[in-house]
C-alpha positions in Angstrom: 31.0 -0.7 22.8 33.7 0.1 20.3 34.3 3.6 18.9 34.8 3.4 15.0 35.6 6.9 14.2 35.8 10.9 15.8 35.7 14.1 15.0 35.9 17.6 16.6 33.2 19.8 14.5 33.6 23.5 14.3 31.1 24.2 17.4 33.8 22.1 19.6 31.2 19.0 19.7 32.9 15.5 19.4 30.9 13.3 17.0 31.9 10.0 17.5 30.4 6.8 15.6 30.3 3.5 17.4 29.3 -0.3 17.2 27.7 -2.0 20.1 27.3 -5.7 18.7 24.9 -5.4 15.8 23.7 -1.6 16.7 25.6 1.1 15.0 25.2 4.7 16.7 26.7 8.3 16.9 27.2 10.2 20.2 28.0 14.1 20.2 29.7 15.1 23.5 30.5 18.8 24.5 33.7 20.2 25.1 33.1 20.4 29.0 35.5 18.2 30.8 32.4 17.4 33.6 30.5 14.5 33.4 27.2 15.8 31.2 23.5 14.9 31.6 22.7 12.2 28.5 19.8 13.0 25.9 18.6 9.7 23.9 17.7 10.8 20.5 15.3 8.4 18.5 15.0 9.5 14.9 11.3 8.8 13.2 10.6 5.3 11.9 13.1 4.2 9.1 15.1 7.5 8.7 19.0 7.0 9.2 20.5 8.4 12.4 23.1 10.5 9.5 19.9 12.5 8.5 20.9 15.8 8.1 17.9 17.2 10.0 18.6 15.0 12.9 22.2 15.6 13.1 21.3 19.3 13.1 19.1 18.8 16.1 21.8 16.6 17.7 24.8 19.1 17.4 22.5 21.9 18.6 21.6 19.7 21.7 25.0 19.1 22.5 25.9 22.6 21.7 23.6 23.3 24.9 25.6 21.1 27.0 24.2 17.6 26.4 25.9 14.2 25.9 23.4 13.2 22.6 23.3 9.7 21.4 21.5 7.8 18.4 21.3 4.6 17.1 19.9 3.0 13.7 17.2 0.6 15.7 16.4 -2.8 13.9 15.1 -2.4 10.5 15.7 1.4 10.3 18.4 3.2 8.9 21.2 1.1 7.0 20.4 -1.8 8.9 18.1 -5.0 7.5 14.8 -5.1 7.2 12.5 -8.1 7.0 10.2 -9.0 4.3 7.1 -8.3 6.7 8.4 -4.6 7.1 9.0 -4.0 3.4 5.5 -4.8 2.6 4.1 -3.3 5.4 5.9 -0.1 4.2 4.5 -0.6 0.5 1.0 -1.2 1.8 1.3 2.0 4.0 2.6 4.1 1.0 -0.4 2.5 -1.3 -3.2 3.4 1.1 -1.9 7.0 1.6 -1.6 7.6 -2.0 -5.0 6.1 -2.4 -6.6 7.9 0.5 -7.4 4.9 2.4 -7.0 4.6 6.3 -4.0 3.7 7.3 -3.6 3.0 11.4 -4.0 -0.7 11.0 -1.5 -0.8 8.3 1.2 1.7 10.5 0.2 -0.3 13.7 1.5 -3.7 12.2 4.6 -1.5 10.8 5.3 0.2 14.2 4.5 -2.1 16.6 7.2 -4.8 15.9 9.7 -2.1 15.5 9.2 -0.8 18.9 9.5 -4.1 20.6 12.6 -4.4 18.9 14.0 -0.9 19.7 13.2 -0.7 23.0 15.7 -3.6 24.3 18.4 -2.0 21.9 18.2 1.4 23.3 18.1 -0.1 27.2 21.6 -2.3 26.0 23.0 1.1 24.5 21.9 3.0 27.6 23.9 0.9 30.0 26.8 1.0 27.3 26.7 4.9 27.6 26.4 5.2 31.2 29.5 3.5 31.8 31.3 6.3 30.1 33.3 8.7 32.0 32.4 11.4 30.2 28.6 10.7 30.8 27.3 11.3 34.3 23.5 11.1 33.8 20.7 12.2 34.3 19.2 10.6 31.2 16.6 12.3 28.8 14.7 11.0 25.7 14.3 13.4 22.5 12.4 11.8 19.5 10.2 9.3 18.0 6.6 9.0 20.4 6.2 5.4 20.0 9.4 4.2 21.1 9.8 7.3 23.5 6.7 6.2 25.3 7.4 2.6 25.6 11.2 3.4 27.0 9.8 6.6 29.4 7.4 3.6 30.9 9.7 0.7 31.4 13.4 2.8 31.9 13.3 4.6 35.2 16.7 6.0 34.3 15.0 8.5 31.9 14.3 11.6 34.1 12.5 13.8 31.2 11.0 13.2 27.8 10.3 15.2 24.5 8.1 13.1 22.1 7.3 14.4 18.5 6.7 12.3 15.4 4.9 9.1 15.0 1.2 10.2 14.8 -0.5 7.5 13.8 1.1 5.3 15.9 -0.8 6.8 18.7 -4.0 6.1 19.2 -5.3 6.7 22.9 -8.6 7.0 22.0 -8.6 3.8 20.6 -6.3 1.8 23.2 -3.6 1.3 20.9 0.2 0.7 22.3 0.8 4.2 23.2 -2.3 4.5 25.3 -1.2 1.0 27.2 1.9 2.6 28.0 1.2 6.5 28.3 -0.4 6.1 31.6 2.5 4.8 33.1 5.0 7.3 32.1 6.1 9.0 35.5 9.0 11.7 33.5 8.1 15.0 32.8 6.8 15.2 29.1 7.0 17.6 26.4 4.5 16.8 23.0 5.0 18.1 19.7 4.0 17.4 16.1 1.0 15.3 15.6 -2.6 16.1 14.2 -4.8 18.1 17.1 -7.2 15.9 18.6 -4.9 13.0 18.2 -2.0 15.0 20.3 -4.5 16.3 22.5 -5.8 12.5 23.3 -2.5 11.1 23.8 -1.7 14.1 25.9 -4.2 14.1 28.4 -3.5 10.1 28.6 0.2 11.0 29.8 0.2 9.7 33.4 3.1 13.0 34.2 2.5 15.1 36.9 4.2 17.6 34.7 3.3 18.0 31.2 4.1 20.7 27.9 2.4 20.7 24.7 3.5 23.0 22.0 1.5 23.5 19.0 2.5 24.8 15.5 1.5 25.3 11.9 2.8 23.0 9.4 3.4 19.3 8.3 5.7 16.7 9.7 8.9 18.4 8.9 7.7 21.5 9.4 8.5 22.3 12.8 10.6 25.9 13.4 13.9 26.0 14.6 12.9 27.6 17.9 11.5 24.3 19.1 14.9 23.2 19.4 15.5 25.9 21.7 12.2 25.4 23.6 13.2 21.4 24.0 16.7 22.8 25.6 15.0 24.6 28.0 12.7 22.0 29.0 15.3 19.5 29.5 17.6 22.2 31.4 14.5 22.6 33.9 14.6 19.0 34.5 18.0 17.3 33.9 20.4 20.2 35.4 18.8 20.9 38.7 
């Protein structure tokens, strides 16, 4: 891992850009001198890690006393996309504009992205936990499809908060999320899904402790106080 820039923000949080092979990322750490718990913050498919809404959430989480890391996974942000990914995105936009079913198209796009992203997140986690300022335990916050896969295969994740990526989650139909969700042992929180799909996926999780928050609004309409609720969720499980 190579840090390529750093700056101290007004709230005292240290923001550092890094590269890890082909993986670009950002690490936010609080002022605390003690090793801090880590939260992996995965953005929604296609959004860059520098998207202002996502940066604001990462900074707020760091201000709560966590190290927070985000990366541009393969095919996301500024990283190259394959011709197949671009075609799937175009097909998805066309189907949504026409009011046609999009689940199958979305799965064809999201499935390969998750397959590429999960190992890159694990490689990033290895590098982050080697830093002296990060002491664990580890949480996950963000895109559902990647989060379910990571929480199912990565035992170092002690708690996970999922949101967004609704069409990647098809528990009633046996989709990829359903396949892994029953294997998720960590406490989970869930936000931002169509109502029935959220309930189906929530029921499918194998965790013994689960929390579900529901709010009115669209994909970007989650109220800011849910960031605070997310902080309390992680405090319960990462700061014992």
